[in-house]
C-alpha positions as CSV (number, residue, x, y, z in Angstrom):
1,M,7.4,-73.9,32.4
2,S,8.4,-75.3,28.9
3,P,10.5,-73.1,26.5
4,S,7.6,-73.1,23.9
5,R,5.1,-71.9,26.5
6,F,7.4,-69.1,27.6
7,T,7.9,-67.9,24.1
8,F,4.2,-67.8,23.3
9,A,3.5,-65.8,26.5
10,T,6.3,-63.3,25.7
11,V,5.0,-62.8,22.2
12,S,1.5,-62.3,23.5
13,V,2.6,-59.5,25.9
14,A,4.6,-57.8,23.1
15,V,1.6,-57.8,20.8
16,A,-0.7,-56.4,23.5
17,T,1.8,-53.7,24.3
18,L,2.1,-52.7,20.6
19,I,-1.7,-52.5,20.3
20,A,-1.9,-50.3,23.4
21,L,0.8,-47.9,22.1
22,T,-1.0,-47.6,18.8
23,A,-4.3,-46.9,20.5
24,C,-2.6,-44.1,22.5
25,G,-1.2,-42.4,19.4
26,G,2.4,-43.8,19.5
27,G,3.3,-44.3,15.8
28,S,0.0,-42.9,14.6
29,S,-0.1,-42.0,10.9
30,T,-2.3,-38.9,11.6
31,S,0.4,-36.8,13.4
32,P,0.9,-33.3,11.9
33,T,3.2,-33.0,9.0
34,S,4.8,-30.0,7.3
35,T,3.6,-29.0,3.8
36,G,4.7,-26.0,1.9
37,G,6.3,-24.4,4.9
38,A,3.1,-24.6,7.1
39,T,1.7,-27.2,9.4
40,S,-1.2,-29.3,8.0
41,N,-2.9,-32.5,9.1
42,P,-3.2,-35.3,6.6
43,S,-6.4,-36.5,8.2
44,T,-8.2,-33.3,7.1
45,P,-9.4,-33.5,3.5
46,S,-7.5,-30.9,1.5
47,T,-7.2,-29.6,-2.0
48,P,-4.0,-28.4,-3.7
49,V,-4.3,-24.9,-4.9
50,T,-1.6,-23.5,-7.3
51,V,-1.1,-19.7,-6.7
52,T,0.7,-17.5,-9.2
53,V,2.1,-14.2,-8.0
54,M,2.6,-11.5,-10.6
55,D,3.4,-8.0,-11.5
56,G,5.9,-9.7,-13.7
57,L,6.1,-13.2,-12.4
58,I,7.6,-12.9,-8.9
59,R,10.1,-15.4,-7.5
60,N,10.5,-15.8,-3.7
61,A,7.3,-14.1,-2.6
62,K,5.9,-15.4,0.7
63,V,2.4,-16.6,0.1
64,C,-0.1,-17.6,2.8
65,V,-3.8,-18.4,3.4
66,D,-5.1,-15.6,5.6
67,S,-7.2,-17.9,7.8
68,N,-7.8,-15.4,10.6
69,N,-8.5,-12.5,8.1
70,N,-6.0,-10.0,9.6
71,N,-4.2,-9.3,6.3
72,A,-1.0,-10.8,7.5
73,C,0.9,-14.1,7.2
74,D,1.0,-15.5,10.7
75,A,2.9,-18.5,12.1
76,G,0.8,-21.6,11.8
77,E,-1.1,-20.4,8.7
78,I,-0.6,-22.4,5.5
79,Q,2.2,-20.8,3.5
80,G,5.1,-21.2,1.2
81,S,7.4,-19.3,-1.2
82,T,7.0,-18.9,-5.0
83,D,9.4,-20.7,-7.4
84,A,11.1,-19.3,-10.5
85,N,7.8,-19.3,-12.3
86,G,6.1,-17.2,-9.6
87,Q,4.1,-20.2,-8.4
88,V,3.6,-22.1,-5.1
89,T,1.1,-24.9,-4.4
90,L,-0.7,-24.7,-1.1
91,S,-2.6,-27.6,0.4
92,I,-5.8,-26.0,1.7
93,P,-8.5,-27.7,3.7
94,T,-11.3,-28.4,1.2
95,A,-14.0,-27.1,3.5
96,S,-12.1,-23.7,3.7
97,L,-11.6,-23.1,0.0
98,G,-14.5,-20.7,-0.2
99,A,-12.9,-18.5,2.5
100,A,-9.3,-18.9,1.6
101,K,-8.1,-15.3,1.0
102,I,-4.5,-15.3,-0.3
103,I,-1.8,-12.9,0.7
104,A,1.6,-12.4,-1.0
105,N,4.3,-10.5,0.8
106,V,6.9,-9.3,-1.8
107,G,10.1,-8.5,0.0
108,T,13.3,-7.0,-1.1
109,D,14.7,-10.6,-1.4
110,A,12.1,-11.3,-4.2
111,V,12.8,-11.0,-7.9
112,D,10.4,-9.8,-10.6
113,V,11.1,-11.8,-13.8
114,D,10.1,-8.7,-15.9
115,N,11.6,-6.0,-13.8
116,G,14.4,-7.4,-11.7
117,A,15.1,-7.2,-8.0
118,V,12.4,-5.7,-5.9
119,P,13.7,-2.4,-4.4
120,T,10.8,-1.7,-2.0
121,A,8.7,-4.3,-0.2
122,F,4.9,-4.4,-0.8
123,T,1.9,-6.6,-0.2
124,M,-0.7,-8.0,-2.6
125,T,-3.9,-9.9,-1.9
126,A,-6.5,-12.0,-3.7
127,P,-10.0,-12.9,-2.6
128,A,-11.2,-16.4,-2.1
129,T,-12.7,-18.0,-5.2
130,G,-13.0,-21.6,-4.2
131,G,-11.0,-22.8,-7.2
132,T,-7.8,-24.9,-7.5
133,T,-5.8,-22.1,-9.1
134,A,-5.4,-18.5,-8.0
135,V,-3.7,-15.3,-9.2
136,V,-2.3,-12.7,-6.8
137,S,-1.6,-9.4,-8.7
138,P,-2.0,-5.7,-8.2
139,L,-5.5,-6.0,-9.9
140,T,-6.7,-8.8,-7.6
141,T,-5.4,-6.6,-4.7
142,M,-7.7,-3.8,-5.9
143,V,-10.6,-6.2,-6.0
144,Q,-9.9,-7.3,-2.4
145,S,-9.5,-3.7,-1.3
146,K,-12.8,-2.7,-2.7
147,M,-14.5,-5.6,-0.9
148,D,-12.9,-4.7,2.4
149,T,-13.5,-0.9,2.1
150,D,-17.1,-0.9,0.7
151,K,-18.3,-4.3,1.9
152,V,-19.4,-5.4,-1.5
153,S,-19.5,-8.8,-3.1
154,L,-16.7,-10.4,-5.1
155,E,-18.7,-9.9,-8.3
156,D,-19.4,-6.2,-7.6
157,A,-15.8,-5.6,-6.8
158,I,-14.6,-7.3,-10.0
159,N,-17.0,-5.2,-12.0
160,Y,-15.8,-2.0,-10.3
161,V,-12.2,-2.7,-11.1
162,K,-13.1,-3.6,-14.7
163,T,-15.0,-0.4,-15.2
164,Q,-12.4,1.8,-13.6
165,T,-9.5,0.4,-15.6
166,G,-11.4,0.1,-18.9
167,L,-11.4,-3.7,-19.2
168,T,-14.3,-5.4,-20.9
169,T,-13.4,-8.9,-21.9
170,A,-10.5,-9.3,-19.5
171,S,-11.0,-9.9,-15.8
172,P,-8.8,-8.4,-13.0
173,M,-8.6,-12.0,-11.7
174,D,-7.0,-13.3,-14.9
175,N,-3.4,-14.4,-15.4
176,F,-2.6,-11.4,-17.7
177,I,1.0,-12.5,-18.2
178,E,-0.2,-15.8,-19.6
179,K,-2.6,-14.1,-22.0
180,R,-0.9,-10.8,-22.9
181,A,0.9,-12.2,-26.0
182,S,-2.4,-12.7,-27.8
183,S,-4.7,-10.2,-26.0
184,A,-4.5,-6.4,-26.1
185,E,-6.8,-6.1,-23.1
186,H,-4.5,-8.3,-21.0
187,R,-1.5,-6.2,-22.1
188,K,-3.5,-3.2,-20.9
189,A,-4.2,-5.0,-17.6
190,G,-0.5,-5.7,-17.2
191,D,0.3,-2.1,-17.8
192,V,-2.1,-0.8,-15.2
193,A,-0.8,-3.5,-12.8
194,R,2.8,-2.2,-13.2
195,L,1.7,1.4,-12.6
196,L,0.0,0.2,-9.4
197,V,3.1,-1.5,-8.1
198,L,5.2,1.5,-8.8
199,S,2.7,3.7,-6.9
200,M,2.8,1.3,-3.9
201,Q,6.6,1.5,-3.8
202,K,6.9,5.2,-4.4
203,S,4.3,6.0,-1.7
204,K,6.2,4.0,0.9
205,T,9.5,5.5,-0.1
206,V,8.3,9.1,-0.1
207,A,6.6,8.6,3.3
208,A,9.9,7.2,4.8
209,S,12.0,10.1,3.5
210,T,9.7,13.0,4.3
211,T,10.8,14.1,7.8
212,A,8.5,17.1,8.5
213,T,5.4,15.0,7.9
214,T,6.4,12.3,10.3
215,A,3.6,13.0,12.7
216,A,0.9,13.0,10.0
217,T,2.5,10.0,8.3
218,T,2.5,7.9,11.4
219,A,-0.8,9.1,12.9
220,C,-2.7,6.0,11.8
221,L,0.0,3.5,12.8
222,T,-1.3,1.8,15.8
223,G,0.4,-1.6,15.5
224,S,2.7,-2.8,18.3
225,T,5.4,-4.0,15.9
226,E,7.1,-2.7,12.8
227,S,5.6,-5.5,10.7
228,E,2.1,-4.6,11.9
229,N,2.6,-1.0,11.0
230,E,3.9,-2.0,7.5
231,R,0.6,-4.0,7.1
232,I,-1.4,-0.8,8.0
233,K,0.6,1.2,5.5
234,D,0.0,-1.4,2.7
235,S,-3.7,-1.5,3.5
236,N,-4.1,2.3,3.4
237,I,-2.1,2.6,0.2
238,N,-4.2,0.0,-1.5
239,T,-7.4,1.6,-0.4
240,S,-6.3,4.9,-1.8
241,L,-5.2,3.3,-5.1
242,S,-8.5,1.5,-5.4
243,A,-10.3,4.9,-5.2
244,R,-8.1,6.3,-7.9
245,L,-8.2,3.5,-10.5
246,S,-9.6,5.7,-13.2
247,D,-6.4,7.8,-13.0
248,F,-4.4,4.7,-13.7
249,R,-6.5,4.0,-16.7
250,K,-5.9,7.5,-18.1
251,T,-2.2,7.3,-17.4
252,S,-2.0,4.0,-19.1
253,D,-3.8,5.4,-22.1
254,D,-1.4,8.4,-22.2
255,L,1.6,6.0,-22.2
256,D,0.0,4.0,-25.0
257,D,-0.4,7.2,-27.0
258,E,3.3,8.0,-26.3
259,N,4.4,4.5,-27.2
260,E,5.8,4.2,-23.7
261,R,4.1,1.0,-22.6
262,D,7.1,-1.4,-23.3
263,D,9.1,-2.8,-20.4
264,D,12.1,-0.8,-21.7
265,N,10.3,2.4,-20.5
266,D,9.8,1.4,-16.9
267,D,11.6,4.6,-15.8
268,R,8.9,6.6,-17.6
269,K,6.1,4.7,-15.8
270,R,7.9,5.3,-12.5
271,T,7.9,9.0,-13.1
272,V,4.2,9.3,-13.8
273,A,3.0,6.8,-11.2
274,P,1.1,8.8,-8.5
275,V,2.0,8.9,-4.8
276,V,-0.7,8.4,-2.2
277,P,-0.6,8.8,1.6
278,V,0.3,5.9,3.9
279,C,-2.2,7.2,6.4
280,G,-5.8,7.7,5.6
281,T,-6.9,7.8,1.9
282,T,-6.7,10.2,-1.0
283,A,-10.5,10.7,-0.7
284,T,-10.5,11.6,3.0
285,T,-7.3,13.4,3.9
286,T,-7.9,16.8,2.2
287,P,-11.2,17.8,3.8
288,T,-10.1,16.8,7.3
289,T,-6.6,18.3,7.5
290,T,-6.4,21.6,5.6
291,T,-8.4,24.7,6.9
292,P,-10.3,23.6,10.0
293,T,-7.3,23.8,12.3
294,T,-4.4,25.9,11.2
295,P,-6.1,29.3,10.4
296,T,-7.7,29.4,13.8
297,T,-4.5,28.7,15.7
298,T,-1.8,30.9,14.1
299,T,-2.9,34.4,13.1
300,P,-6.1,35.4,14.9
301,T,-4.5,36.0,18.3
302,T,-2.3,38.9,17.2
303,P,-4.7,40.9,14.9
304,T,-7.5,40.9,17.4
305,T,-5.6,43.2,19.6
306,T,-5.7,46.0,16.9
307,T,-8.3,46.0,14.2
308,P,-11.2,43.5,13.9
309,T,-11.0,43.5,10.1
310,T,-7.5,42.2,9.7
311,P,-7.5,38.5,11.0
312,T,-8.2,37.1,7.5
313,T,-5.2,38.9,5.9
314,P,-2.4,37.2,7.8
315,A,-4.1,33.8,7.3
316,T,-3.3,34.0,3.6
317,G,0.3,34.7,4.1
318,T,0.2,38.2,2.5
319,T,1.4,41.4,4.0
320,T,-1.2,43.9,2.8
321,G,-2.6,46.3,5.4
322,T,0.7,46.4,7.4
323,G,0.5,50.1,7.8
324,T,-3.1,50.3,9.1
325,T,-2.2,49.8,12.8
326,T,1.3,49.8,14.3
327,P,4.5,48.7,12.5
328,T,5.1,45.9,15.0
329,T,1.8,44.0,14.7
330,P,2.3,42.4,11.2
331,V,5.9,41.6,11.8
332,T,5.3,38.7,14.2
333,P,2.9,36.7,12.0
334,T,4.9,37.4,8.9
335,N,8.2,36.2,10.4
336,T,6.5,33.2,12.0
337,A,4.9,32.2,8.7
338,A,8.3,32.5,7.0
339,V,10.0,30.4,9.7
340,N,7.3,27.8,9.4
341,G,7.5,28.0,5.6
342,K,11.3,27.4,5.7
343,A,10.8,24.1,7.7
344,L,8.0,23.0,5.4
345,F,9.9,23.7,2.2
346,A,12.9,21.8,3.5
347,S,10.9,18.7,4.3
348,A,8.2,18.7,1.7
349,C,9.7,20.4,-1.3
350,A,13.5,20.4,-1.3
351,S,13.8,16.7,-2.0
352,C,12.3,17.2,-5.5
353,H,12.9,20.9,-6.2
354,G,16.2,21.5,-4.6
355,A,17.1,23.2,-1.3
356,T,17.8,26.6,-2.9
357,N,15.0,26.6,-5.5
358,T,12.6,28.4,-3.2
359,G,10.8,30.1,-6.1
360,M,8.9,26.8,-6.7
361,G,6.8,27.6,-3.6
362,A,6.4,31.4,-4.1
363,N,2.8,31.1,-5.4
364,A,0.6,29.5,-2.8
365,S,-2.3,29.0,-5.2
366,A,-0.1,27.3,-7.7
367,T,1.3,25.0,-5.0
368,L,-2.2,24.0,-3.8
369,R,-3.3,23.5,-7.4
370,A,-0.3,21.2,-8.1
371,I,-1.2,19.1,-5.0
372,A,-4.8,18.9,-6.0
373,T,-4.0,17.7,-9.5
374,N,-1.1,15.5,-8.3
375,K,1.3,17.3,-10.6
376,G,4.6,15.5,-10.5
377,G,3.3,13.1,-7.8
378,M,2.6,16.0,-5.3
379,G,-0.8,14.6,-4.4
380,F,0.6,12.8,-1.3
381,L,1.1,16.3,0.3
382,S,-2.6,16.8,0.5
383,S,-2.5,15.4,4.0
384,T,0.0,18.0,5.3
385,I,-0.1,21.0,3.0
386,G,-3.2,23.1,3.2
387,A,-3.9,26.8,2.5
388,Q,-2.0,28.0,5.6
389,Q,1.0,25.8,5.0
390,A,1.2,26.9,1.3
391,A,1.0,30.5,2.4
392,D,3.8,29.9,4.9
393,I,6.0,28.4,2.2
394,A,5.2,31.4,0.0
395,A,6.1,33.8,2.8
396,Y,9.5,32.1,3.1
397,A,10.0,32.0,-0.7
398,A,9.3,35.7,-0.9
399,N,12.4,36.5,1.2
400,P,14.5,33.4,2.1
401,A,17.4,35.6,3.4
402,A,15.2,37.0,6.2
403,V,15.0,33.7,8.0
404,Q,18.5,32.3,7.3
């Protein structure tokens, strides 16, 4: 065999081998690559979508496309983190743009350009619009929550949020930060958005610090991990806030009248932002947790052994009629009520009113009225303090020394 013939044969084998490898995927240009912190495939047509996350512009928020619609950012979903301008660009498959719901997880490692470091984590969402830009804000979160809760269209949800917040020309889907300098409505939108965030944060903080309502607070938490339960809390809070948007409109108007809308008055906004339960919703907790259970389990057992007309009296927490039977009959429910009231006051009231300021709970009707009107943010207690619990607190407040 001549040298030239040997060289030609060798080259022919090498070329054939290279072609075979290429056909089998070795060195293929279509292998998965990483884009924006998530895996994508360059062979799939995609569209870059710029997402802006805001209360103020939020840096280092984790943003993802919720491809499996479980309201969480899962491994493998397209995701990334926002920059100093609160923006991240995600490469989304073009065919999926119309279903690309966006989620922004704002953790305590995030920074709000307007309001500083984020003290309490919260989550915001935005519905799919099919466009190349998207805003994720407290207002878009209310739109998505309305869609999820009432199964309405995007258009109907947008109109609901506009009506409830008093917006006419501005849309809850707008970048209100970009437009607030020249638009009073967008300044209004930003004000409502800030109140919503403060309510989200306060609601989670209060739930975490209220020890006596642990059972009620966690009754709806069915996730197997802490992150899943946080997702449930965020979802329930947002549902409750969506149902109360008109309250935020009124609060914003009140702040406007008081000239308290400026960023310098964030403490004032935090004070008036309402608290909602992390389990259930504001609209459903009160009728299902107040009178149907407690009055039938605490007092009727003792009075029925004496006089048929007295069971309703102990249920109110009063001591009238104590001399109509024997001196010992009323003592047991009264002391039991006071003991229960002491525990309830310590867990539900003392954190705001002080451990020794028991007089704040001495009037059961006033306590229930304050909860019903959300005075001082007390509305979150509607899931745990009903007529009987308020009466127990009043029984304790009437004579704290008796149960020391």
